[in-house]
C-alpha positions in Angstrom: 109.8 70.4 51.6 111.0 66.7 51.6 108.8 65.9 54.6 105.7 67.3 53.0 106.5 65.4 49.7 107.0 62.1 51.7 103.7 62.6 53.4 102.1 62.9 49.9 103.7 59.9 48.4 103.0 57.5 51.3 99.9 55.3 50.6 98.3 52.3 52.1 100.6 50.1 49.8 104.1 49.4 51.3 107.1 51.0 49.6 110.6 50.1 50.4 113.0 52.7 51.8 115.0 52.5 48.5 112.0 53.3 46.5 110.9 56.2 48.7 114.4 57.6 48.9 114.7 57.5 45.1 111.4 59.2 44.7 112.5 62.0 47.0 116.1 62.1 45.8 117.5 61.7 49.3 119.8 59.3 51.1 118.5 56.3 53.1 119.6 58.1 56.3 117.8 61.2 55.4 114.6 59.2 54.6 114.7 57.6 58.0 115.0 61.0 59.6 112.1 62.3 57.6 110.0 59.3 58.6 110.8 60.0 62.3 109.8 63.6 61.9 106.5 62.7 60.4 105.8 60.2 63.2 106.6 62.9 65.7 104.0 65.0 64.0 101.4 62.2 64.4 101.5 61.0 60.8 100.7 57.2 61.0 103.8 55.9 59.2 103.8 52.1 59.6 106.7 49.9 58.8 106.6 46.1 58.4 109.5 43.7 57.7 106.8 41.2 56.5 105.5 43.7 54.0 109.0 45.1 53.3 108.2 48.8 53.4 106.6 51.8 54.8 103.0 52.9 54.4 100.2 54.7 56.1 99.0 52.6 59.0 95.6 52.0 60.5 94.7 53.1 64.0 95.0 49.5 65.3 98.4 49.1 63.7 99.6 52.4 65.2 98.5 51.4 68.7 100.4 48.2 68.3 103.5 50.1 67.1 103.1 52.5 70.0 103.1 49.5 72.4 106.2 48.1 70.8 108.0 51.5 71.2 107.1 51.7 74.9 108.4 48.1 75.3 111.7 49.0 73.6 112.1 52.1 75.8 111.5 50.0 79.0 114.1 47.6 77.9 116.6 50.3 77.2 115.9 51.9 80.6 116.8 48.5 82.2 120.2 48.7 80.5 120.7 52.3 81.6 119.8 51.4 85.2 122.2 48.5 85.1 124.9 50.8 83.8 124.3 53.2 86.7 124.5 50.4 89.2 127.8 49.2 87.8 130.1 52.2 87.6 133.0 51.6 85.2 136.2 53.6 86.1 136.1 56.9 84.2 132.4 56.6 83.5 130.1 59.3 84.8 126.7 58.4 86.2 123.9 58.7 83.7 121.1 61.0 84.7 117.5 59.8 84.5 115.4 62.3 82.7 112.0 60.8 83.4 111.1 59.6 86.9 108.1 57.6 85.5 110.3 55.0 83.8 
């Protein structure tokens, strides 16, 4: 229900998380989860600190966002690999789930 309503109120004009959460009557944390759910379904939710809010993104913006996500994942995988190389007493080895990383 909330996810569908969020999809309806997103426009091409940025709206802050606070404004969107108030419109939906949900917490900030719940709003962030809803945004992630929409993104997983392919809804082009774009966020910009410059514009200070969320809005529907263009294809070009979403390609840029996708590239940023891939970069963040690659950086996180470097950390995971470093942790695997340096075993701390009591720490279990982390399993890699994706061999392509």
